[in-house]
C-alpha positions as CSV (number, residue, x, y, z in Angstrom):
1,M,-38.5,5.7,-0.2
2,A,-41.0,3.5,1.5
3,C,-40.2,-0.2,1.8
4,V,-43.3,-2.4,2.2
5,D,-42.7,-6.1,2.4
6,S,-45.6,-7.0,0.2
7,E,-45.0,-4.4,-2.5
8,V,-41.5,-3.1,-2.9
9,D,-40.5,-1.1,-6.0
10,L,-37.2,-2.8,-6.8
11,W,-36.2,0.1,-9.1
12,T,-35.9,2.3,-6.0
13,I,-33.6,-0.2,-4.1
14,P,-29.9,0.6,-4.8
15,L,-27.6,-2.1,-5.8
16,T,-25.8,-1.8,-2.5
17,A,-28.7,-3.8,-1.0
18,L,-27.3,-7.0,-2.5
19,N,-24.9,-8.8,-0.3
20,M,-21.8,-10.7,-1.3
21,T,-23.6,-14.1,-1.4
22,V,-25.8,-12.9,-4.3
23,R,-23.0,-11.2,-6.1
24,K,-20.7,-14.3,-5.9
25,K,-23.5,-16.6,-7.1
26,L,-24.1,-14.2,-10.0
27,G,-20.5,-14.7,-10.9
28,L,-20.9,-18.5,-10.8
29,Y,-23.6,-18.2,-13.5
30,L,-22.0,-15.4,-15.6
31,N,-18.2,-15.8,-15.3
32,P,-17.9,-19.0,-17.4
33,R,-17.6,-18.2,-21.2
34,N,-20.8,-19.7,-22.7
35,T,-21.4,-20.0,-26.4
36,V,-25.1,-20.6,-25.8
37,A,-26.3,-18.4,-23.0
38,A,-25.2,-14.7,-22.4
39,D,-22.3,-14.2,-20.0
40,W,-20.9,-11.3,-18.0
41,M,-19.7,-9.5,-21.1
42,A,-23.2,-9.2,-22.4
43,V,-24.4,-7.8,-19.1
44,A,-21.5,-5.3,-19.0
45,E,-22.3,-4.1,-22.5
46,V,-25.9,-3.4,-21.6
47,M,-24.7,-1.6,-18.5
48,G,-22.9,0.8,-20.7
49,F,-19.3,-0.4,-20.4
50,S,-17.0,0.2,-23.4
51,Y,-15.1,-2.4,-25.4
52,L,-11.8,-1.5,-23.8
53,E,-13.3,-1.5,-20.3
54,I,-14.8,-5.0,-20.9
55,K,-11.4,-6.3,-22.2
56,N,-9.7,-5.0,-19.0
57,Y,-12.2,-6.9,-16.9
58,E,-11.1,-10.2,-18.6
59,G,-8.1,-10.2,-16.3
60,S,-10.2,-10.0,-13.2
61,K,-10.6,-13.1,-11.0
62,N,-14.3,-12.4,-10.8
63,P,-15.3,-10.1,-13.7
64,T,-19.0,-10.2,-12.7
65,L,-18.2,-8.9,-9.3
66,S,-15.9,-6.2,-10.7
67,V,-18.5,-5.1,-13.2
68,L,-21.3,-4.9,-10.5
69,E,-19.1,-2.8,-8.2
70,D,-18.0,-0.4,-11.0
71,W,-21.6,-0.1,-12.3
72,Q,-22.8,0.7,-8.8
73,A,-20.1,3.4,-8.5
74,R,-20.6,5.1,-11.9
75,S,-24.3,4.9,-12.5
76,A,-26.8,6.8,-10.5
77,D,-29.6,4.5,-11.5
78,A,-27.9,1.2,-10.6
79,S,-30.7,-0.6,-8.8
80,V,-31.9,-4.1,-8.0
81,G,-34.8,-3.6,-10.3
82,K,-32.6,-2.5,-13.3
83,L,-30.3,-5.4,-12.7
84,L,-33.2,-7.9,-12.8
85,F,-34.5,-6.1,-16.0
86,I,-31.0,-6.5,-17.7
87,L,-30.9,-10.1,-16.8
88,T,-34.3,-11.0,-18.0
89,E,-34.7,-8.9,-21.2
90,E,-32.9,-9.0,-24.5
91,P,-30.1,-9.4,-25.3
92,V,-29.1,-11.1,-22.1
93,E,-32.2,-13.2,-21.4
94,R,-31.0,-15.1,-18.4
95,K,-34.3,-15.7,-16.7
96,D,-32.8,-18.9,-15.2
97,I,-30.5,-16.9,-13.1
98,V,-33.3,-14.7,-11.8
99,E,-35.5,-17.7,-11.0
100,D,-32.7,-19.4,-9.0
101,L,-31.5,-16.3,-7.1
102,R,-34.8,-14.5,-6.6
103,P,-35.3,-15.8,-3.0
104,L,-31.8,-14.6,-2.0
105,I,-32.4,-11.3,-3.7
106,D,-35.7,-10.8,-2.0
107,E,-34.2,-11.6,1.4
108,D,-31.4,-9.0,0.8
109,V,-34.0,-6.4,-0.1
110,R,-36.0,-7.3,3.0
111,K,-33.0,-6.8,5.2
112,Y,-32.1,-3.5,3.5
113,C,-35.6,-2.2,4.0
114,E,-35.5,-3.3,7.6
115,Y,-32.2,-1.5,8.1
116,L,-33.7,1.7,6.7
117,R,-36.7,1.5,9.0
118,K,-34.5,1.0,12.1
119,K,-32.2,3.9,11.0
120,K,-35.2,6.2,10.5
121,A,-36.6,5.3,13.9
122,E,-33.3,5.9,15.8
123,P,-33.4,9.1,17.8
124,P,-30.7,11.7,17.0
125,L,-27.6,11.7,19.2
126,Q,-27.9,15.4,19.8
127,V,-30.7,17.9,19.6
128,P,-30.2,20.7,17.1
129,E,-29.5,23.3,19.8
130,V,-26.3,21.6,20.8
131,D,-25.2,20.5,17.3
132,S,-21.7,21.9,17.7
133,C,-19.6,23.8,20.2
134,V,-18.5,26.0,17.4
135,P,-21.0,28.9,16.7
136,R,-22.4,28.9,13.2
137,T,-21.4,32.4,12.4
138,T,-22.1,34.2,9.1
139,E,-18.4,33.8,8.2
140,R,-18.8,30.0,8.3
141,L,-22.0,30.0,6.2
142,G,-21.2,32.3,3.3
143,I,-17.9,30.9,2.3
144,T,-18.5,29.2,-1.1
145,L,-19.9,30.3,-4.4
146,D,-23.2,28.5,-4.0
147,D,-23.7,29.1,-0.3
148,D,-26.9,30.6,0.9
149,P,-26.2,32.4,4.2
150,E,-29.9,32.2,5.0
151,G,-30.3,28.5,4.1
152,S,-28.3,25.3,3.9
153,P,-24.6,25.4,3.4
154,E,-23.1,24.0,0.2
155,L,-21.9,20.4,0.6
156,F,-19.3,18.4,-1.4
157,D,-18.3,14.8,-2.1
158,A,-14.6,15.7,-1.6
159,F,-12.2,18.4,-0.7
160,I,-9.2,18.5,-3.0
161,C,-5.8,19.1,-1.2
162,Y,-3.3,20.3,-3.8
163,C,-0.5,22.7,-4.7
164,Q,-0.6,25.4,-7.3
165,S,1.9,23.5,-9.4
166,D,-0.5,20.6,-9.6
167,I,-3.5,22.7,-10.8
168,E,-3.5,21.2,-14.3
169,F,-4.1,17.7,-12.8
170,V,-6.9,19.2,-10.6
171,H,-8.5,20.5,-13.8
172,E,-8.3,17.0,-15.2
173,M,-9.9,15.6,-12.0
174,I,-12.8,18.0,-12.5
175,R,-13.3,16.9,-16.0
176,E,-13.2,13.2,-15.1
177,L,-15.2,13.2,-11.9
178,E,-17.7,16.1,-12.3
179,Q,-18.3,16.4,-16.0
180,T,-18.9,12.6,-16.6
181,E,-21.5,10.1,-15.5
182,Y,-20.0,10.1,-12.0
183,K,-21.4,13.7,-11.4
184,L,-19.4,14.1,-8.2
185,K,-19.1,17.5,-6.6
186,L,-15.5,18.6,-5.7
187,C,-14.4,21.4,-3.5
188,V,-11.5,23.1,-5.2
189,F,-10.3,26.0,-3.0
190,D,-9.4,28.4,-5.9
191,R,-12.7,27.8,-7.7
192,N,-15.3,27.4,-4.9
193,V,-14.2,29.5,-2.0
194,L,-15.0,33.2,-1.8
195,P,-12.1,35.6,-1.0
196,G,-11.9,37.6,2.2
197,S,-12.1,35.0,5.0
198,C,-9.5,33.4,7.3
199,V,-7.9,30.6,5.3
200,W,-7.4,28.2,8.3
201,T,-11.0,28.7,9.7
202,I,-12.6,28.2,6.3
203,T,-10.4,25.2,5.4
204,S,-11.2,23.4,8.7
205,E,-15.0,24.1,8.2
206,L,-14.9,22.7,4.7
207,I,-13.0,19.5,5.5
208,E,-14.9,18.7,8.7
209,K,-18.4,19.9,8.0
210,R,-18.9,20.2,4.2
211,C,-16.9,17.4,2.5
212,K,-17.4,13.6,2.9
213,R,-13.8,12.8,1.8
214,M,-10.5,14.5,1.0
215,V,-8.3,13.7,-2.0
216,V,-4.7,14.5,-1.4
217,V,-2.7,15.2,-4.6
218,I,0.8,14.0,-3.6
219,S,3.8,15.5,-5.4
220,D,7.3,16.9,-4.5
221,E,5.7,20.4,-4.2
222,Y,3.0,19.1,-1.9
223,L,5.7,18.1,0.7
224,D,6.9,21.8,0.8
225,S,3.4,23.3,1.3
226,D,2.3,24.5,4.7
227,A,-1.3,24.7,3.6
228,C,-1.3,21.0,2.4
229,D,0.5,19.9,5.6
230,F,-2.2,21.6,7.7
231,Q,-5.1,20.2,5.6
232,T,-3.7,16.6,5.7
233,K,-3.0,16.6,9.4
234,F,-6.4,18.2,10.2
235,A,-8.2,15.5,8.1
236,L,-6.2,12.7,9.7
237,S,-7.2,14.0,13.1
238,L,-10.8,13.5,12.2
239,C,-10.4,9.9,11.3
240,P,-7.6,8.1,13.2
241,G,-6.7,4.9,11.5
242,A,-8.6,5.8,8.4
243,R,-11.8,4.2,9.8
244,S,-14.1,6.4,7.8
245,K,-11.8,6.3,4.7
246,R,-11.8,10.1,4.8
247,L,-8.4,10.5,3.1
248,I,-7.5,9.3,-0.4
249,P,-3.9,9.9,-1.5
250,V,-3.4,10.3,-5.2
251,V,-0.1,10.2,-7.1
252,Y,-0.2,11.4,-10.7
253,K,3.5,12.0,-11.5
254,S,6.8,10.5,-10.5
255,M,8.4,11.9,-7.4
256,A,12.1,12.6,-6.4
257,K,11.3,12.8,-2.7
258,P,10.0,10.0,-0.6
259,F,6.3,9.4,-0.1
260,P,5.0,11.2,3.1
261,S,5.3,8.8,6.0
262,I,2.2,10.2,7.6
263,L,0.1,8.7,4.7
264,R,2.0,5.4,4.2
265,F,-0.7,3.4,6.1
266,L,-3.3,4.4,3.5
267,T,-4.0,2.7,0.1
268,V,-2.9,5.0,-2.8
269,C,-4.6,5.7,-6.1
270,D,-1.6,5.7,-8.5
271,Y,-1.8,7.4,-11.9
272,T,1.9,6.9,-12.7
273,R,1.5,3.2,-13.7
274,P,0.4,2.9,-17.4
275,C,-0.9,-0.7,-16.8
276,T,-3.5,0.6,-14.2
277,Q,-4.4,4.0,-15.6
278,A,-7.6,2.6,-17.2
279,W,-8.9,1.8,-13.8
280,F,-7.7,4.9,-12.0
281,W,-10.8,7.1,-12.4
282,V,-13.2,4.3,-11.8
283,R,-11.5,3.4,-8.5
284,L,-11.3,7.0,-7.4
285,A,-14.9,7.7,-8.3
286,R,-16.0,4.6,-6.4
287,A,-14.2,5.6,-3.3
288,L,-15.7,9.1,-3.4
289,S,-19.2,7.7,-4.0
290,L,-19.3,5.7,-0.8
291,P,-21.7,6.8,1.9
């Protein structure tokens, strides 16, 4: 995407370009329930949120902010241009908001384009010849179903760390995150990895080089698994203090054993609480969609 100050296609600018100042001011316009002008509910409906999802947002302190964040996480075409289109066209028709906030929006877009230009101009930290001290052998290239040993390796949004006893929940995770509008790509060892290679070598390659995040399915059985223990500790070693948010612990059923102490400093995605289940997949998808 080319950003030119005088002529920017706002439909190509992702919603992440908008900073908190614009988002909060949108809330000041849209959060109050208005019998005359359209509010945040009308915006959420046009964005594709269901009736039950919109009702859940009513309990939010800033429903407009929550809707924007979740729309950004679940929709591949969530852009500044589409947001402005939603605000100005029927049935929302809040041109007053766009007129008041357009200078701030344009400034955020300008900063975003400037950031892209600087990032593109930055020289690489390493030349390709010294990309890694680990040789890229054939074993490390042809390890997943869609790998091309002669081309680029298959990449994933997340590696799923799980026990065999939790495989049914992993199947549900595939349905909710891959086969919906989120369209995430998960690395499930039993499904994606080809047989015949060293388990520890392949696992470390996938976690470090191929997957942006790792979802850890926590259960009593997980605590007894040597494979899960290795995967978790290896991923933690790559991101001390969770600075890159690489690990995302998930609890989907009640546990008799204590939660693993090694993961207690991380925020958890909890499926066991009925009152928050409606937000579970949205939160998890949002976390996995981050850069």
